[in-house]
N, C-alpha and C positions, 0 to 999 in steps of 0.2 A: 668333290661336292659334299659328300657325307661328312668328311672331316671339317669342312668349313661350317656346316650346319651344327655339328656338335660343339665347335668352338664358340660360334655365335650364341647358341642356346646356353652354354655355360656362362658367357659374359653377361647375357641378359638375366639369368637366374641369380648370379652372385652380386652383380653390380647395379643393374638398371631397374629391376622390378621393385615395386613398392610393397613393403611388408605391412600387413594389417597391424593396427595399434595394439590389439590384445595379445598378439604373438610377440611383439617387440618388447613389451614391459614384463620383466620378471621381478616380482616383489619378494624381498627377503622377509623371513618371519620377524615379527617385532621382538625386541629384546625385553625380557622380563627379569626384573631384579629378584635375586634369590631372597627368600623369606628370612633366613638366618645368615646375616652377613657380619661375621665377627672377625676381628684381627687375629692373625697368628704370627708368632715369632718364628721365622724360618731361619735356620742356621745352615751354613754350608761349610763344614769344617773338614770335609774330605775332598780331595781332588778326584778327577775321573780315574777309574780303575779299568785295567784290561784283564779279562778273565777268560780262561779256556773252559768251555763246557765239558761235560763228562765224556762224550763220545767223539770229540772233535779231532783227536790225534794231531793237534797242532794246525789243522787246516781251517778251523773256524775260531773266532774269538768274539767276546762280548765286551763292548765298551759301556760302562755304566757309571753314572754320576748320581749320587743321592743327595737330596736336601732333607732336612729334618725339621718338622714343626714341633715346637717345644711347649710343654706346659710349665715346667720348672726349669727356667734358664739357669738359675744359680746352682742347682744340683748337677745339671749336666756340665756346666762350666767347671765346677770343682772336680767332678769325676773324670772328665776328658782332658781338660787343659792342666789341671792340678796334678795329674798322674801321667807322666810321659808315655808309659807303656800302654795306656788305654787305646790310643789311636791305632797302634799296631794290632792290638787285640780286636778292635772293631773291624779293621780291614780284613783280618784273618777270618772273622765270622762271616763277613760278606762273601769272601772268596769261597769259603766252605759251603755256604748255602747255594751259590750259583754253580759250583762244581758238581753238585749232586744232580743237576738237571741235564738232560740231553739237548742237543741243538733243536730238535723238533719240538720238545717241550717248551723251550724258551721262546719259541715263536708264537705260542698260544697265550692269550691274555689270562686264562685260568691259572696257569703255572707261574706266570709273571706276578700275579697278585698273591699267589701262595708263597712265593719267595719273599715278597714284600712283608707278608705277615710273619713269616719265620724270622726275618731280620729284625722286625719291630719287637717281637717278643724277646729275642735273644739280647738285643741292645738294652731294652728296659731291664732285663735281668742283670746285665753287666753293670749298669749304673746303680743297682741296688733296690729297685722297685719290687715290692711284694704286693700282688693284687689282694684286695680285701676279700675276706671269706664270705661276705654277705652277697646274696644273689642280686643281680641287676634287674630292677623292675622298671616298668614304664614310669617316667617322671622322677625316678630316683637318681640323684646325683651322687656319684662315688666321692666319698670324702678323701680318698687317696688316689687321685688320678695318676696315670702313668706320666713320668717325666717327658718321654718322647711321645707326643700326641699322634703323629703320623709321619710316614716316610713317602717322599715324592721322588720320582725319577725325573731328573732334569736332562739326562741323556741316557738313551737305551738303544744301542746300535749293535745288531748282531750281523756279523759278516763271516 
């Protein structure tokens, strides 16, 4: 009898009872357009890379694929595609940066962003960018922007 009451109560609760209207509707937040919506040239000249973190001992690996937002497409094209050894140099830089982190560090967003910044600085140095010596102030636009504007992870899998 107790089992039949429990089954009947479950059927009533999940299938028969009427749900009040205010509980049934869940409203999603309204989409707000970003204030600064500018186009970026995103280049994807590297395939996904498999990297072993520092303390992995071959048991863990990181699959990472990077996309690059470019300010100066011509300079990057000349430096990367015009010089065949550059792709190998860029891959080596990426592997070196990620090999310096442990598995636990690569799980944390702080170190993931730190690795992105290191790769960004090193790749801009490789393509020949020298930052301007003038300090950056509010509203001041750098006359010499970096050729690689940003680096995005299109794949980041740590197993």
